[in-house]
N, C-alpha and C positions, 0 to 999 in steps of 0.2 A: 135856386137849384144847386145841388152839390154834385160835382163831377168826381167820379172815382177813377183814379189812374192806376192801372194794373202795373205792378213792377215788371221791369224788363226781363225777358227770357235770357238765358245763357246761349250765345250763338258762337259757333266755331265753323270755319270754312278752311278747306285745304284742297290742293290739287294733287292728283297722283298720276303717275305714268302707268295707267292701266285702263283698259276699256271699261265701259259702263257695266256690262254684264259681269265681268270678272270682279270688279269692285263690289258690286252688290252681293255676289256669291260669297266672297271672302268675308265681307262684313257680317252677313246674316248666317250663313251655314258654316263658316269657318271661324266663328268668334272664339272658340276654345283655343285656336292656334295663335291668336294675337292678343287677347285680353290679358292684361298684366296679372300674373299669379298673386301678386300682393293685394289685388282688389278682389278678394274672395271672402265669403262669409262662412265657408265650410270649416269643419273641425279637422278633416282629413285633407290630404293634398287633392287638388282639383284634377279631374280627368278631362272634363269638357265643359263648354258653355253651349247651351242648346236654345235655339230660337225655332220653335215649330213653325213651318212655312205656310201659315194660313191665318186669316183673321180669327181671333179667339184662341190661337195657339198659346202654349206656355212659353215663358222665357225664364230659364233657370240654369243653375250650374250643378254639375254632378261630380262627386268625389270618387276617388279610386276605390273606396269601400262600398260604393253604390248609394251612399246618402246623397240627398239633394237639398238645394235651397232655392226657392222661387225668388225671382227678381221682379217679375211682372208678367205682362201678357202682350200678345200681338193684337193691336187694334185694327191695323190695316196693312195688307201685304200686296204690294204693287210692283213686282219685279219688271224691269230692272231699275225703276226710277224712284221708288219711295217705300219706306216702311215707317209705320207709326206705332210706337210702343207705349204701354202704360208702365211707368216706372213706379213700382210699389215698395220701394225701400224708404223708410222713414229717415229723419235726421239723425237717428241713432244707428243707422245702417242695419235695420231689421226689416224683414218682409212683413207687411201688414196688408191683407186683402182689402181693407177698408180705406187705404191711403192710395193716392194716385196723383202723379204728375205726368205730363206728356213729353215724350221724346220722339221728335221727328227727324228722320234722316233722308235727305234727298241726294240722288246720284245724277248729276247733270253732265251730259257728254259735251265736252269742249271740242273733241275730235274723236276719231276712232280709237286713239291710243291715250287720251287724256280725259280724266273725269274729275269734276269738282264735286266734293262732298260737302254738303251743308248740314250741320247738326244744330237743332234748336231744342233746348230743354226748357219747357214752359211750366208755368204754375208753381214757381219756386216759393211763392208766398204761402203755399199750402204746408210748408214745413213748420209754420207757426213760429214758436219761440226759437226754433233751431234754424230759421231762415238764413240769418246772416252767416252762421257757421257753415251751413250746407252750401250756400252760394260761394263762399270763399273756397271751399273744398272742390266743388264741381267746376269752378271757373279758374282753377290753378293748373300749374304744370303737372301736379299729381292727379288732377282730375281729367276733364275732357281733353285738354291740350296734350297731355302725355299719352292718354289712351288712344287718341287719334294718330299720334306719331307712331305708336306701335302698330296700329292698323296699316298705316301708309307704308311702313318698312316691309311688312309681309306682302301687301298687295303689289308693290313695285317689284319685289323679288320674284313673285309668282307670275307676273305679267309676261 
């Protein structure tokens, strides 16, 4: 018998001084306010990042000129505790509707004023030949670590 071991997901966790509903709202409907502008696939400056608030909704960025770039789709929408996204950006950072990794974000109340955010980016092996480079990028200060720091700064300021 051959056992197949799936590569580890990228996991990040942080605590913020904000209530669970506020953290969920800022993460999901306020993404354009905190997602780093340098993490854009648009040709024109970004106006917003949109996550449509329902399963099956689009997840995309919109430029000031009205152009858009899809990032993926909402798989599960469970406010204020969980959102599951299909990340449909390839290792070349291009949208591909036939490509998909899973991005799960949990919002866990530690008290009325403190929320732990747990992010798990799964299926990294689907990047194929770009897996190692994608893993290094996503698991770096310039990847999920820095992105979540930007989120935490805005969420705590707004709390």
